[in-house]
C-alpha positions, 0 to 999 in steps of 0.5 A: 479512546480519546482520553488515552491518546497513546492507545490511538498511537499504538493502534496506528503503529500496529496497523501500519506495521502490519502492512510491512508484514505483507512482504514476508507473508507474500514471500511465504505464500509464493512458495506454493502459488504464483503471484497472480494466484496469491493476489486472487486468494488474498482479495477473494477472502478480503472481499468476503469480509468487506462486502457484508461490512459495507452493507452494514456500515453504509446503508445510506451510501450513494450507488455508483452510476455511469462513469463512476463504475469505470472509476471504481473499476480502474481502482480495482485494476491499478491498486488491486490487480496490477499492483499486487501482481507486481508486489507478489512478484517482488516478494518472491524474486527480490530481496524484501529489504530492497523492495520494501524500502523502494516502495516506501517512496510512494507518497512523494510520487502520489503528490507529483501525480496529484499535481499533474492530474488533479491540479494540486499545488506543488510546494518547494517542500514537495520538490525537496521531498521528491528529490530526496526520496527518488535519490534514496530509491535510486541508491536502494535499487542500484545498491549504490552501483550507479555506473554499473547499472548505467552500463548493464541496464536495470534488472527486470525485477527493478522494472517490476518494482517501478510499475508497482510504485506507479500503479499504487500512485495512480490508485491513490490519485484515482482514490482521491477522486472516488472519495469525493462521492464515496466513503473510504470503506465503499471505495475500497470494497468496490476496488477489492471486488473489481480487482478480485474479478479481474484476477479470477480468470488468470488465477484459474488458468494458473492454479490446479486443484492439487496445488490448492489441496497440497499448499502448506498451512504456512501458505494459507496462514500467510494468505489469511493474514494478508486478507484479514489483518493487512487488508481489513483490520489494519484498514479499519484501525488506520481510518479510525486513527485518522478520525481521532487525531487527524490525517496529517498526524496519522500519515506519519505512521506510514513510515513504519511500514518499510521499517517493519518489513526490513526488521522482519526480513532480517529476522525471519528470512535472514536477509542482509541489511547493507549500509547502502540500504540504511543510507537509501532508507534515511533518504527515502524516509526523510524525503517522504516526511519532508514532502508530505508534512503539512505546515504547522498551522495546517496540521493543527487545523487537520487534527480537529477535522474529520476527512470528507470520506469519513464524514460520509461513512458515518 
């Protein structure tokens, strides 16, 4: 594949675009099930694939011990359980154009939290990117009606979106710590299993057997799509892309996630794409690109390096 770099770019584009399709699939699935139940089923089926995959690929993997179990459990709590409950509430209650563009500001918040908790250096480029992304997120979430929101306050769904962004940023920062010891596959598998276990009792209290048997094929197809394609296949393709072309270059493709979500929402759900959304999206994507893009020399060096987590997984 290294002889055909365009194949790597296609693979990365498909992987990151599939993350955008999760917004649509979540909207379909929450027509029959609650957000908690959809989150549980999504990761229950994903864990059935990831567990044997981890056993086959990571025979020499280090076993968690002591506080490492707490770290992996926190990954499951923040990135799997809490984030996905908020995510599926948003796909059910909020316009997907709005929620996907707002969540797109995540990478810059990750940089900020990494500086606070991991003592990573914040550059002027990071600060400019953060300001642009947060301005864009504010435009999207208020739809440009800043004074009206100040007078009336934020809607509950806006707070749900904010919690989702914070949970995913925390998950990413905790993931950086976990990747110092475990491979990306092992960390993700443990996080998914822990998150599934945490979601299980709430899902069982929330769903009835008639709901399970009467759910439509569209609902089950949407859940399986999120389990197999979004949670497993795209994960493998994305990290394979990082291995071939480097993390700096591959991360640029993440910007396709909100783009695919918006396009699918407009086409499949008939959601309106307002000028204010476009303005906010430009600010968010510009901020993410400016804030997360490494300097030229560093990008060239990263292209020839294999990330620590991938070295350990081989």
